[in-house]
PyMOL commands that place a pseudoatom at each C-alpha (Angstrom):
pseudoatom trace, name=CA, resn=PHE, resi=1, chain=A, elem=C, hetatm=0, pos=[39.220, -19.466, 1.544]
pseudoatom trace, name=CA, resn=THR, resi=2, chain=A, elem=C, hetatm=0, pos=[40.378, -23.047, 2.559]
pseudoatom trace, name=CA, resn=ALA, resi=3, chain=A, elem=C, hetatm=0, pos=[40.905, -24.003, 6.231]
pseudoatom trace, name=CA, resn=ALA, resi=4, chain=A, elem=C, hetatm=0, pos=[43.903, -26.255, 7.352]
pseudoatom trace, name=CA, resn=ARG, resi=5, chain=A, elem=C, hetatm=0, pos=[43.028, -29.890, 7.446]
pseudoatom trace, name=CA, resn=ALA, resi=6, chain=A, elem=C, hetatm=0, pos=[43.341, -30.414, 10.963]
pseudoatom trace, name=CA, resn=THR, resi=7, chain=A, elem=C, hetatm=0, pos=[40.475, -28.282, 11.587]
pseudoatom trace, name=CA, resn=PRO, resi=8, chain=A, elem=C, hetatm=0, pos=[36.754, -28.139, 10.503]
pseudoatom trace, name=CA, resn=PRO, resi=9, chain=A, elem=C, hetatm=0, pos=[36.291, -26.736, 7.032]
pseudoatom trace, name=CA, resn=VAL, resi=10, chain=A, elem=C, hetatm=0, pos=[35.515, -23.090, 7.005]
pseudoatom trace, name=CA, resn=ASP, resi=11, chain=A, elem=C, hetatm=0, pos=[33.542, -21.495, 3.744]
pseudoatom trace, name=CA, resn=LEU, resi=12, chain=A, elem=C, hetatm=0, pos=[35.445, -18.445, 3.200]
pseudoatom trace, name=CA, resn=SER, resi=13, chain=A, elem=C, hetatm=0, pos=[34.446, -18.210, -0.356]
pseudoatom trace, name=CA, resn=GLY, resi=14, chain=A, elem=C, hetatm=0, pos=[34.199, -14.192, -0.301]
pseudoatom trace, name=CA, resn=LEU, resi=15, chain=A, elem=C, hetatm=0, pos=[37.786, -13.625, 0.419]
pseudoatom trace, name=CA, resn=GLY, resi=16, chain=A, elem=C, hetatm=0, pos=[39.137, -11.245, -2.146]
pseudoatom trace, name=CA, resn=ALA, resi=17, chain=A, elem=C, hetatm=0, pos=[42.359, -11.628, -3.744]
pseudoatom trace, name=CA, resn=SER, resi=18, chain=A, elem=C, hetatm=0, pos=[45.125, -9.364, -4.645]
pseudoatom trace, name=CA, resn=GLY, resi=19, chain=A, elem=C, hetatm=0, pos=[48.193, -9.759, -6.979]
pseudoatom trace, name=CA, resn=PRO, resi=20, chain=A, elem=C, hetatm=0, pos=[51.369, -8.111, -6.611]
pseudoatom trace, name=CA, resn=THR, resi=21, chain=A, elem=C, hetatm=0, pos=[51.547, -5.635, -3.971]
pseudoatom trace, name=CA, resn=ALA, resi=22, chain=A, elem=C, hetatm=0, pos=[54.241, -2.649, -4.156]
pseudoatom trace, name=CA, resn=ALA, resi=23, chain=A, elem=C, hetatm=0, pos=[56.297, -1.906, -1.430]
pseudoatom trace, name=CA, resn=PRO, resi=24, chain=A, elem=C, hetatm=0, pos=[55.376, 1.358, 0.086]
pseudoatom trace, name=CA, resn=SER, resi=25, chain=A, elem=C, hetatm=0, pos=[58.264, 2.199, 2.184]
pseudoatom trace, name=CA, resn=ARG, resi=26, chain=A, elem=C, hetatm=0, pos=[56.693, 5.627, 3.423]
pseudoatom trace, name=CA, resn=PRO, resi=27, chain=A, elem=C, hetatm=0, pos=[53.222, 7.993, 3.682]
pseudoatom trace, name=CA, resn=ALA, resi=28, chain=A, elem=C, hetatm=0, pos=[52.952, 9.490, -0.128]
pseudoatom trace, name=CA, resn=SER, resi=29, chain=A, elem=C, hetatm=0, pos=[53.109, 12.906, 1.641]
pseudoatom trace, name=CA, resn=PRO, resi=30, chain=A, elem=C, hetatm=0, pos=[52.723, 14.422, 5.239]
pseudoatom trace, name=CA, resn=SER, resi=31, chain=A, elem=C, hetatm=0, pos=[49.234, 14.830, 4.617]
pseudoatom trace, name=CA, resn=ALA, resi=32, chain=A, elem=C, hetatm=0, pos=[48.905, 11.274, 3.886]
pseudoatom trace, name=CA, resn=GLU, resi=33, chain=A, elem=C, hetatm=0, pos=[45.997, 9.537, 5.627]
pseudoatom trace, name=CA, resn=GLN, resi=34, chain=A, elem=C, hetatm=0, pos=[47.338, 8.085, 9.175]
pseudoatom trace, name=CA, resn=SER, resi=35, chain=A, elem=C, hetatm=0, pos=[46.318, 4.906, 11.202]
pseudoatom trace, name=CA, resn=ALA, resi=36, chain=A, elem=C, hetatm=0, pos=[45.834, 4.597, 14.800]
pseudoatom trace, name=CA, resn=GLU, resi=37, chain=A, elem=C, hetatm=0, pos=[48.325, 2.099, 16.208]
pseudoatom trace, name=CA, resn=PRO, resi=38, chain=A, elem=C, hetatm=0, pos=[46.728, -1.251, 16.547]
pseudoatom trace, name=CA, resn=SER, resi=39, chain=A, elem=C, hetatm=0, pos=[46.585, -2.794, 20.064]
pseudoatom trace, name=CA, resn=ALA, resi=40, chain=A, elem=C, hetatm=0, pos=[49.394, -5.474, 20.631]
pseudoatom trace, name=CA, resn=GLU, resi=41, chain=A, elem=C, hetatm=0, pos=[47.418, -6.983, 23.087]
pseudoatom trace, name=CA, resn=GLN, resi=42, chain=A, elem=C, hetatm=0, pos=[47.953, -10.885, 23.217]
pseudoatom trace, name=CA, resn=SER, resi=43, chain=A, elem=C, hetatm=0, pos=[45.023, -12.856, 22.167]
pseudoatom trace, name=CA, resn=GLU, resi=44, chain=A, elem=C, hetatm=0, pos=[44.386, -16.556, 23.725]
pseudoatom trace, name=CA, resn=GLU, resi=45, chain=A, elem=C, hetatm=0, pos=[44.034, -18.035, 20.208]
pseudoatom trace, name=CA, resn=PRO, resi=46, chain=A, elem=C, hetatm=0, pos=[46.400, -20.925, 19.652]
pseudoatom trace, name=CA, resn=PHE, resi=47, chain=A, elem=C, hetatm=0, pos=[47.006, -22.980, 17.033]
pseudoatom trace, name=CA, resn=GLY, resi=48, chain=A, elem=C, hetatm=0, pos=[45.746, -25.842, 18.806]
pseudoatom trace, name=CA, resn=PRO, resi=49, chain=A, elem=C, hetatm=0, pos=[46.805, -29.507, 18.787]
pseudoatom trace, name=CA, resn=ALA, resi=50, chain=A, elem=C, hetatm=0, pos=[49.292, -30.380, 15.690]
pseudoatom trace, name=CA, resn=GLY, resi=51, chain=A, elem=C, hetatm=0, pos=[47.775, -32.148, 13.313]
pseudoatom trace, name=CA, resn=THR, resi=52, chain=A, elem=C, hetatm=0, pos=[50.307, -31.728, 11.020]
pseudoatom trace, name=CA, resn=PRO, resi=53, chain=A, elem=C, hetatm=0, pos=[53.877, -31.772, 11.054]
pseudoatom trace, name=CA, resn=GLY, resi=54, chain=A, elem=C, hetatm=0, pos=[55.316, -28.480, 12.223]
pseudoatom trace, name=CA, resn=GLN, resi=55, chain=A, elem=C, hetatm=0, pos=[56.514, -26.460, 15.284]
pseudoatom trace, name=CA, resn=ASP, resi=56, chain=A, elem=C, hetatm=0, pos=[54.376, -24.260, 17.905]
pseudoatom trace, name=CA, resn=ALA, resi=57, chain=A, elem=C, hetatm=0, pos=[55.094, -20.909, 18.477]
pseudoatom trace, name=CA, resn=THR, resi=58, chain=A, elem=C, hetatm=0, pos=[58.199, -19.857, 20.509]
pseudoatom trace, name=CA, resn=PRO, resi=59, chain=A, elem=C, hetatm=0, pos=[59.388, -16.393, 21.771]
pseudoatom trace, name=CA, resn=GLY, resi=60, chain=A, elem=C, hetatm=0, pos=[61.210, -14.657, 18.913]
pseudoatom trace, name=CA, resn=PRO, resi=61, chain=A, elem=C, hetatm=0, pos=[62.112, -12.944, 16.729]
pseudoatom trace, name=CA, resn=THR, resi=62, chain=A, elem=C, hetatm=0, pos=[65.502, -14.771, 16.275]
pseudoatom trace, name=CA, resn=ARG, resi=63, chain=A, elem=C, hetatm=0, pos=[68.336, -13.934, 13.657]
pseudoatom trace, name=CA, resn=PRO, resi=64, chain=A, elem=C, hetatm=0, pos=[68.479, -16.244, 11.024]
pseudoatom trace, name=CA, resn=ALA, resi=65, chain=A, elem=C, hetatm=0, pos=[71.876, -18.230, 10.746]
pseudoatom trace, name=CA, resn=PRO, resi=66, chain=A, elem=C, hetatm=0, pos=[73.503, -17.423, 7.190]
pseudoatom trace, name=CA, resn=GLY, resi=67, chain=A, elem=C, hetatm=0, pos=[72.139, -20.141, 4.603]
pseudoatom trace, name=CA, resn=SER, resi=68, chain=A, elem=C, hetatm=0, pos=[69.471, -21.433, 7.419]
pseudoatom trace, name=CA, resn=PRO, resi=69, chain=A, elem=C, hetatm=0, pos=[65.942, -22.355, 5.910]
pseudoatom trace, name=CA, resn=ILE, resi=70, chain=A, elem=C, hetatm=0, pos=[63.067, -20.413, 7.084]
pseudoatom trace, name=CA, resn=ALA, resi=71, chain=A, elem=C, hetatm=0, pos=[61.520, -20.632, 10.444]
pseudoatom trace, name=CA, resn=HIS, resi=72, chain=A, elem=C, hetatm=0, pos=[58.533, -18.755, 12.097]
pseudoatom trace, name=CA, resn=THR, resi=73, chain=A, elem=C, hetatm=0, pos=[60.747, -17.928, 15.084]
pseudoatom trace, name=CA, resn=GLU, resi=74, chain=A, elem=C, hetatm=0, pos=[62.254, -15.059, 12.863]
pseudoatom trace, name=CA, resn=PHE, resi=75, chain=A, elem=C, hetatm=0, pos=[58.953, -13.455, 13.088]
pseudoatom trace, name=CA, resn=GLY, resi=76, chain=A, elem=C, hetatm=0, pos=[57.655, -11.699, 16.225]
pseudoatom trace, name=CA, resn=ASP, resi=77, chain=A, elem=C, hetatm=0, pos=[55.211, -8.725, 17.173]
pseudoatom trace, name=CA, resn=TRP, resi=78, chain=A, elem=C, hetatm=0, pos=[55.028, -6.980, 14.138]
pseudoatom trace, name=CA, resn=LYS, resi=79, chain=A, elem=C, hetatm=0, pos=[55.412, -3.107, 14.546]
pseudoatom trace, name=CA, resn=ILE, resi=80, chain=A, elem=C, hetatm=0, pos=[55.926, 0.105, 11.986]
pseudoatom trace, name=CA, resn=ASP, resi=81, chain=A, elem=C, hetatm=0, pos=[56.499, 3.932, 12.904]
pseudoatom trace, name=CA, resn=ARG, resi=82, chain=A, elem=C, hetatm=0, pos=[57.591, 5.673, 10.065]
pseudoatom trace, name=CA, resn=ASN, resi=83, chain=A, elem=C, hetatm=0, pos=[56.875, 8.899, 9.703]
pseudoatom trace, name=CA, resn=GLY, resi=84, chain=A, elem=C, hetatm=0, pos=[53.828, 9.201, 11.408]
pseudoatom trace, name=CA, resn=LEU, resi=85, chain=A, elem=C, hetatm=0, pos=[52.456, 6.301, 10.513]
pseudoatom trace, name=CA, resn=ARG, resi=86, chain=A, elem=C, hetatm=0, pos=[51.681, 3.529, 13.003]
pseudoatom trace, name=CA, resn=PHE, resi=87, chain=A, elem=C, hetatm=0, pos=[50.838, -0.318, 12.879]
pseudoatom trace, name=CA, resn=GLY, resi=88, chain=A, elem=C, hetatm=0, pos=[51.305, -3.023, 14.964]
pseudoatom trace, name=CA, resn=ALA, resi=89, chain=A, elem=C, hetatm=0, pos=[49.951, -6.738, 15.863]
pseudoatom trace, name=CA, resn=ALA, resi=90, chain=A, elem=C, hetatm=0, pos=[51.136, -9.290, 18.338]
pseudoatom trace, name=CA, resn=LYS, resi=91, chain=A, elem=C, hetatm=0, pos=[51.960, -12.763, 17.173]
pseudoatom trace, name=CA, resn=VAL, resi=92, chain=A, elem=C, hetatm=0, pos=[49.801, -15.297, 18.765]
pseudoatom trace, name=CA, resn=ALA, resi=93, chain=A, elem=C, hetatm=0, pos=[51.038, -18.219, 17.216]
pseudoatom trace, name=CA, resn=GLY, resi=94, chain=A, elem=C, hetatm=0, pos=[53.356, -19.964, 14.523]
pseudoatom trace, name=CA, resn=ARG, resi=95, chain=A, elem=C, hetatm=0, pos=[54.382, -23.105, 12.602]
pseudoatom trace, name=CA, resn=THR, resi=96, chain=A, elem=C, hetatm=0, pos=[57.367, -24.413, 10.587]
pseudoatom trace, name=CA, resn=TYR, resi=97, chain=A, elem=C, hetatm=0, pos=[57.074, -26.929, 8.161]
pseudoatom trace, name=CA, resn=ASP, resi=98, chain=A, elem=C, hetatm=0, pos=[59.376, -29.066, 6.449]
pseudoatom trace, name=CA, resn=THR, resi=99, chain=A, elem=C, hetatm=0, pos=[57.271, -29.492, 3.471]
pseudoatom trace, name=CA, resn=CYS, resi=100, chain=A, elem=C, hetatm=0, pos=[54.580, -27.327, 1.631]
pseudoatom trace, name=CA, resn=ASP, resi=101, chain=A, elem=C, hetatm=0, pos=[52.121, -30.116, 2.093]
pseudoatom trace, name=CA, resn=PRO, resi=102, chain=A, elem=C, hetatm=0, pos=[50.299, -28.959, 4.968]
pseudoatom trace, name=CA, resn=VAL, resi=103, chain=A, elem=C, hetatm=0, pos=[49.557, -25.965, 3.465]
pseudoatom trace, name=CA, resn=ASP, resi=104, chain=A, elem=C, hetatm=0, pos=[49.117, -26.392, 0.189]
pseudoatom trace, name=CA, resn=ALA, resi=105, chain=A, elem=C, hetatm=0, pos=[45.196, -26.420, -0.224]
pseudoatom trace, name=CA, resn=GLN, resi=106, chain=A, elem=C, hetatm=0, pos=[44.976, -26.836, -4.135]
pseudoatom trace, name=CA, resn=GLY, resi=107, chain=A, elem=C, hetatm=0, pos=[48.475, -28.763, -5.165]
pseudoatom trace, name=CA, resn=VAL, resi=108, chain=A, elem=C, hetatm=0, pos=[49.583, -25.441, -6.638]
pseudoatom trace, name=CA, resn=LEU, resi=109, chain=A, elem=C, hetatm=0, pos=[52.903, -25.261, -4.350]
pseudoatom trace, name=CA, resn=ALA, resi=110, chain=A, elem=C, hetatm=0, pos=[53.492, -28.893, -5.231]
pseudoatom trace, name=CA, resn=ARG, resi=111, chain=A, elem=C, hetatm=0, pos=[53.566, -28.460, -8.855]
pseudoatom trace, name=CA, resn=SER, resi=112, chain=A, elem=C, hetatm=0, pos=[56.121, -25.302, -8.455]
pseudoatom trace, name=CA, resn=GLY, resi=113, chain=A, elem=C, hetatm=0, pos=[58.099, -27.816, -6.287]
pseudoatom trace, name=CA, resn=CYS, resi=114, chain=A, elem=C, hetatm=0, pos=[57.370, -25.520, -2.919]
pseudoatom trace, name=CA, resn=GLU, resi=115, chain=A, elem=C, hetatm=0, pos=[60.310, -27.224, -0.523]
pseudoatom trace, name=CA, resn=ARG, resi=116, chain=A, elem=C, hetatm=0, pos=[59.214, -25.384, 2.653]
pseudoatom trace, name=CA, resn=ALA, resi=117, chain=A, elem=C, hetatm=0, pos=[56.596, -23.418, 4.762]
pseudoatom trace, name=CA, resn=ILE, resi=118, chain=A, elem=C, hetatm=0, pos=[55.915, -21.071, 7.831]
pseudoatom trace, name=CA, resn=GLN, resi=119, chain=A, elem=C, hetatm=0, pos=[52.701, -19.869, 9.203]
pseudoatom trace, name=CA, resn=VAL, resi=120, chain=A, elem=C, hetatm=0, pos=[52.326, -17.117, 11.851]
pseudoatom trace, name=CA, resn=ALA, resi=121, chain=A, elem=C, hetatm=0, pos=[49.473, -15.476, 13.244]
pseudoatom trace, name=CA, resn=TYR, resi=122, chain=A, elem=C, hetatm=0, pos=[48.526, -12.370, 14.466]
pseudoatom trace, name=CA, resn=THR, resi=123, chain=A, elem=C, hetatm=0, pos=[45.837, -10.337, 16.083]
pseudoatom trace, name=CA, resn=ALA, resi=124, chain=A, elem=C, hetatm=0, pos=[45.510, -6.315, 16.219]
pseudoatom trace, name=CA, resn=TYR, resi=125, chain=A, elem=C, hetatm=0, pos=[43.017, -4.030, 17.195]
pseudoatom trace, name=CA, resn=ARG, resi=126, chain=A, elem=C, hetatm=0, pos=[42.272, -5.458, 20.515]
pseudoatom trace, name=CA, resn=GLY, resi=127, chain=A, elem=C, hetatm=0, pos=[41.341, -8.779, 18.709]
pseudoatom trace, name=CA, resn=HIS, resi=128, chain=A, elem=C, hetatm=0, pos=[39.069, -7.231, 15.748]
pseudoatom trace, name=CA, resn=LEU, resi=129, chain=A, elem=C, hetatm=0, pos=[41.486, -7.831, 13.095]
pseudoatom trace, name=CA, resn=LYS, resi=130, chain=A, elem=C, hetatm=0, pos=[43.323, -11.149, 12.483]
pseudoatom trace, name=CA, resn=ALA, resi=131, chain=A, elem=C, hetatm=0, pos=[46.252, -11.536, 9.998]
pseudoatom trace, name=CA, resn=VAL, resi=132, chain=A, elem=C, hetatm=0, pos=[48.292, -14.873, 8.842]
pseudoatom trace, name=CA, resn=ARG, resi=133, chain=A, elem=C, hetatm=0, pos=[51.685, -14.271, 7.198]
pseudoatom trace, name=CA, resn=PHE, resi=134, chain=A, elem=C, hetatm=0, pos=[53.042, -17.112, 4.943]
pseudoatom trace, name=CA, resn=MET, resi=135, chain=A, elem=C, hetatm=0, pos=[56.598, -17.429, 3.565]
pseudoatom trace, name=CA, resn=LEU, resi=136, chain=A, elem=C, hetatm=0, pos=[57.213, -20.123, 1.144]
pseudoatom trace, name=CA, resn=ALA, resi=137, chain=A, elem=C, hetatm=0, pos=[60.471, -21.603, -0.156]
pseudoatom trace, name=CA, resn=PHE, resi=138, chain=A, elem=C, hetatm=0, pos=[61.196, -22.424, -3.940]
pseudoatom trace, name=CA, resn=PRO, resi=139, chain=A, elem=C, hetatm=0, pos=[64.261, -24.153, -5.627]
pseudoatom trace, name=CA, resn=THR, resi=140, chain=A, elem=C, hetatm=0, pos=[64.568, -21.061, -8.060]
pseudoatom trace, name=CA, resn=ALA, resi=141, chain=A, elem=C, hetatm=0, pos=[63.048, -17.415, -8.040]
pseudoatom trace, name=CA, resn=LYS, resi=142, chain=A, elem=C, hetatm=0, pos=[61.212, -18.809, -11.540]
pseudoatom trace, name=CA, resn=ASP, resi=143, chain=A, elem=C, hetatm=0, pos=[59.786, -21.433, -9.427]
pseudoatom trace, name=CA, resn=ALA, resi=144, chain=A, elem=C, hetatm=0, pos=[58.461, -18.998, -6.574]
pseudoatom trace, name=CA, resn=LYS, resi=145, chain=A, elem=C, hetatm=0, pos=[57.254, -16.363, -9.155]
pseudoatom trace, name=CA, resn=THR, resi=146, chain=A, elem=C, hetatm=0, pos=[55.286, -19.070, -11.123]
pseudoatom trace, name=CA, resn=ALA, resi=147, chain=A, elem=C, hetatm=0, pos=[53.629, -20.062, -7.782]
pseudoatom trace, name=CA, resn=ALA, resi=148, chain=A, elem=C, hetatm=0, pos=[52.534, -16.673, -6.981]
pseudoatom trace, name=CA, resn=THR, resi=149, chain=A, elem=C, hetatm=0, pos=[50.942, -16.115, -10.440]
pseudoatom trace, name=CA, resn=ARG, resi=150, chain=A, elem=C, hetatm=0, pos=[48.973, -19.201, -10.085]
pseudoatom trace, name=CA, resn=LEU, resi=151, chain=A, elem=C, hetatm=0, pos=[48.113, -18.703, -6.493]
pseudoatom trace, name=CA, resn=SER, resi=152, chain=A, elem=C, hetatm=0, pos=[46.901, -15.283, -7.440]
pseudoatom trace, name=CA, resn=ARG, resi=153, chain=A, elem=C, hetatm=0, pos=[44.793, -16.682, -10.272]
pseudoatom trace, name=CA, resn=LEU, resi=154, chain=A, elem=C, hetatm=0, pos=[42.465, -18.917, -8.101]
pseudoatom trace, name=CA, resn=SER, resi=155, chain=A, elem=C, hetatm=0, pos=[39.029, -18.302, -7.204]
pseudoatom trace, name=CA, resn=SER, resi=156, chain=A, elem=C, hetatm=0, pos=[39.864, -19.025, -3.460]
pseudoatom trace, name=CA, resn=THR, resi=157, chain=A, elem=C, hetatm=0, pos=[42.788, -19.455, -1.586]
pseudoatom trace, name=CA, resn=GLY, resi=158, chain=A, elem=C, hetatm=0, pos=[45.576, -21.789, -2.609]
pseudoatom trace, name=CA, resn=VAL, resi=159, chain=A, elem=C, hetatm=0, pos=[46.954, -21.877, 1.136]
pseudoatom trace, name=CA, resn=ASN, resi=160, chain=A, elem=C, hetatm=0, pos=[45.317, -23.632, 4.229]
pseudoatom trace, name=CA, resn=VAL, resi=161, chain=A, elem=C, hetatm=0, pos=[44.882, -21.685, 7.156]
pseudoatom trace, name=CA, resn=ARG, resi=162, chain=A, elem=C, hetatm=0, pos=[43.609, -22.537, 10.730]
pseudoatom trace, name=CA, resn=GLU, resi=163, chain=A, elem=C, hetatm=0, pos=[40.112, -22.008, 11.501]
pseudoatom trace, name=CA, resn=ASN, resi=164, chain=A, elem=C, hetatm=0, pos=[41.126, -20.098, 14.764]
pseudoatom trace, name=CA, resn=THR, resi=165, chain=A, elem=C, hetatm=0, pos=[43.439, -17.421, 12.977]
pseudoatom trace, name=CA, resn=ILE, resi=166, chain=A, elem=C, hetatm=0, pos=[40.516, -16.055, 10.984]
pseudoatom trace, name=CA, resn=PHE, resi=167, chain=A, elem=C, hetatm=0, pos=[37.357, -14.210, 11.012]
pseudoatom trace, name=CA, resn=ASP, resi=168, chain=A, elem=C, hetatm=0, pos=[34.288, -16.281, 9.790]
pseudoatom trace, name=CA, resn=PRO, resi=169, chain=A, elem=C, hetatm=0, pos=[32.326, -14.610, 8.787]
pseudoatom trace, name=CA, resn=PHE, resi=170, chain=A, elem=C, hetatm=0, pos=[34.405, -11.458, 8.292]
pseudoatom trace, name=CA, resn=VAL, resi=171, chain=A, elem=C, hetatm=0, pos=[33.674, -7.854, 7.200]
pseudoatom trace, name=CA, resn=TYR, resi=172, chain=A, elem=C, hetatm=0, pos=[37.090, -7.167, 5.687]
pseudoatom trace, name=CA, resn=GLY, resi=173, chain=A, elem=C, hetatm=0, pos=[38.721, -10.580, 4.135]
pseudoatom trace, name=CA, resn=LYS, resi=174, chain=A, elem=C, hetatm=0, pos=[41.456, -10.662, 1.160]
pseudoatom trace, name=CA, resn=ILE, resi=175, chain=A, elem=C, hetatm=0, pos=[45.069, -12.348, 0.496]
pseudoatom trace, name=CA, resn=ARG, resi=176, chain=A, elem=C, hetatm=0, pos=[47.938, -10.667, -1.055]
pseudoatom trace, name=CA, resn=THR, resi=177, chain=A, elem=C, hetatm=0, pos=[50.522, -12.877, -2.617]
pseudoatom trace, name=CA, resn=ASN, resi=178, chain=A, elem=C, hetatm=0, pos=[54.210, -11.654, -4.122]
pseudoatom trace, name=CA, resn=ALA, resi=179, chain=A, elem=C, hetatm=0, pos=[57.139, -13.115, -5.222]
pseudoatom trace, name=CA, resn=ALA, resi=180, chain=A, elem=C, hetatm=0, pos=[60.264, -12.071, -3.215]
pseudoatom trace, name=CA, resn=ARG, resi=181, chain=A, elem=C, hetatm=0, pos=[63.538, -14.146, -4.768]
pseudoatom trace, name=CA, resn=LYS, resi=182, chain=A, elem=C, hetatm=0, pos=[63.350, -17.808, -4.104]
pseudoatom trace, name=CA, resn=TYR, resi=183, chain=A, elem=C, hetatm=0, pos=[60.063, -17.288, -1.952]
pseudoatom trace, name=CA, resn=VAL, resi=184, chain=A, elem=C, hetatm=0, pos=[56.572, -16.470, -2.165]
pseudoatom trace, name=CA, resn=VAL, resi=185, chain=A, elem=C, hetatm=0, pos=[55.042, -14.413, 0.775]
pseudoatom trace, name=CA, resn=ALA, resi=186, chain=A, elem=C, hetatm=0, pos=[51.192, -14.399, 1.238]
pseudoatom trace, name=CA, resn=THR, resi=187, chain=A, elem=C, hetatm=0, pos=[49.566, -12.840, 3.788]
pseudoatom trace, name=CA, resn=ILE, resi=188, chain=A, elem=C, hetatm=0, pos=[45.464, -13.042, 4.702]
pseudoatom trace, name=CA, resn=VAL, resi=189, chain=A, elem=C, hetatm=0, pos=[43.988, -10.637, 6.879]
pseudoatom trace, name=CA, resn=THR, resi=190, chain=A, elem=C, hetatm=0, pos=[39.914, -10.494, 8.135]
pseudoatom trace, name=CA, resn=ALA, resi=191, chain=A, elem=C, hetatm=0, pos=[38.404, -7.895, 10.596]
pseudoatom trace, name=CA, resn=ASP, resi=192, chain=A, elem=C, hetatm=0, pos=[35.018, -7.840, 11.856]
pseudoatom trace, name=CA, resn=GLU, resi=193, chain=A, elem=C, hetatm=0, pos=[32.734, -4.311, 11.585]
pseudoatom trace, name=CA, resn=THR, resi=194, chain=A, elem=C, hetatm=0, pos=[35.062, -2.724, 14.134]
pseudoatom trace, name=CA, resn=ALA, resi=195, chain=A, elem=C, hetatm=0, pos=[38.501, -2.799, 12.679]
pseudoatom trace, name=CA, resn=ALA, resi=196, chain=A, elem=C, hetatm=0, pos=[37.198, -2.932, 8.884]
pseudoatom trace, name=CA, resn=SER, resi=197, chain=A, elem=C, hetatm=0, pos=[38.000, 0.504, 7.672]
pseudoatom trace, name=CA, resn=LYS, resi=198, chain=A, elem=C, hetatm=0, pos=[41.280, 0.202, 8.864]
pseudoatom trace, name=CA, resn=ALA, resi=199, chain=A, elem=C, hetatm=0, pos=[42.008, -3.338, 7.525]
pseudoatom trace, name=CA, resn=GLY, resi=200, chain=A, elem=C, hetatm=0, pos=[42.985, -2.282, 3.891]
pseudoatom trace, name=CA, resn=LYS, resi=201, chain=A, elem=C, hetatm=0, pos=[46.117, 0.035, 5.026]
pseudoatom trace, name=CA, resn=PHE, resi=202, chain=A, elem=C, hetatm=0, pos=[47.231, -2.516, 7.477]
pseudoatom trace, name=CA, resn=HIS, resi=203, chain=A, elem=C, hetatm=0, pos=[47.034, -5.370, 5.108]
pseudoatom trace, name=CA, resn=LEU, resi=204, chain=A, elem=C, hetatm=0, pos=[49.381, -3.385, 2.456]
pseudoatom trace, name=CA, resn=TYR, resi=205, chain=A, elem=C, hetatm=0, pos=[51.940, -2.809, 4.622]
pseudoatom trace, name=CA, resn=LEU, resi=206, chain=A, elem=C, hetatm=0, pos=[52.138, -6.149, 6.525]
pseudoatom trace, name=CA, resn=GLN, resi=207, chain=A, elem=C, hetatm=0, pos=[52.431, -7.648, 3.113]
pseudoatom trace, name=CA, resn=ALA, resi=208, chain=A, elem=C, hetatm=0, pos=[54.792, -5.034, 1.938]
pseudoatom trace, name=CA, resn=ASP, resi=209, chain=A, elem=C, hetatm=0, pos=[56.975, -4.918, 4.764]
pseudoatom trace, name=CA, resn=THR, resi=210, chain=A, elem=C, hetatm=0, pos=[57.135, -8.927, 4.786]
pseudoatom trace, name=CA, resn=THR, resi=211, chain=A, elem=C, hetatm=0, pos=[58.139, -8.645, 1.232]
pseudoatom trace, name=CA, resn=SER, resi=212, chain=A, elem=C, hetatm=0, pos=[60.886, -6.124, 1.734]
pseudoatom trace, name=CA, resn=TYR, resi=213, chain=A, elem=C, hetatm=0, pos=[62.396, -8.595, 4.998]
pseudoatom trace, name=CA, resn=VAL, resi=214, chain=A, elem=C, hetatm=0, pos=[62.765, -11.379, 2.428]
pseudoatom trace, name=CA, resn=GLN, resi=215, chain=A, elem=C, hetatm=0, pos=[64.625, -9.369, 0.331]
pseudoatom trace, name=CA, resn=ARG, resi=216, chain=A, elem=C, hetatm=0, pos=[67.225, -8.451, 3.107]
pseudoatom trace, name=CA, resn=ARG, resi=217, chain=A, elem=C, hetatm=0, pos=[67.350, -11.755, 4.345]
pseudoatom trace, name=CA, resn=ASP, resi=218, chain=A, elem=C, hetatm=0, pos=[68.608, -13.140, 1.187]
pseudoatom trace, name=CA, resn=ALA, resi=219, chain=A, elem=C, hetatm=0, pos=[70.880, -10.287, 0.931]
pseudoatom trace, name=CA, resn=THR, resi=220, chain=A, elem=C, hetatm=0, pos=[72.433, -10.955, 4.474]
pseudoatom trace, name=CA, resn=VAL, resi=221, chain=A, elem=C, hetatm=0, pos=[72.511, -15.069, 3.742]
pseudoatom trace, name=CA, resn=THR, resi=222, chain=A, elem=C, hetatm=0, pos=[74.017, -14.799, 0.083]
pseudoatom trace, name=CA, resn=SER, resi=223, chain=A, elem=C, hetatm=0, pos=[76.794, -11.677, 0.907]
for i in range(1, 223): cmd.bond("trace and resi %d" % i, "trace and resi %d" % (i + 1))
show_as sticks, trace
zoom trace
């Protein structure tokens, strides 16, 4: 796990990695395990002074205009309430980057031609879980798929995160990565002991929901 260049380094080498995540649109059955809804309570954990080009969080979400570049303002608080399965998290910060350099920890994104990036931070379960969404734009779908494959093969994360958006140490810690159209979606979730048992399913649905959003966004823009 590599911290952002603007903050002191964080040793999170124990972070687990995960390959492509299938989007679970609904519970497998009425008897599927349910999760209590995480608290949407705001956490005072801003990104802090900008050490790299970007934009601080603003109230959102805002619907993207057709053909517009990705921006963190497309994402607000995250909530799912579907067939009794409920998750939620409060957006605490976000940044939009005109290039991928600030988040490219190991050069993998540059080698695939990454053009633009956003990073959005969340808190849930009364501050016991922290999540970060990344959305990375590439010239083609093939470039995005190549980058996602390369990221999934790294022994540590290939994206920079800011120190105050993750737990260190953590009980649960994992990154999930998917290619979706011309984008790579990566989500990082860390949790302390209190929320660790809920973090896995929370993470699965956060990743799937973000990937699904990317698919719908592109369909809207190109329709």
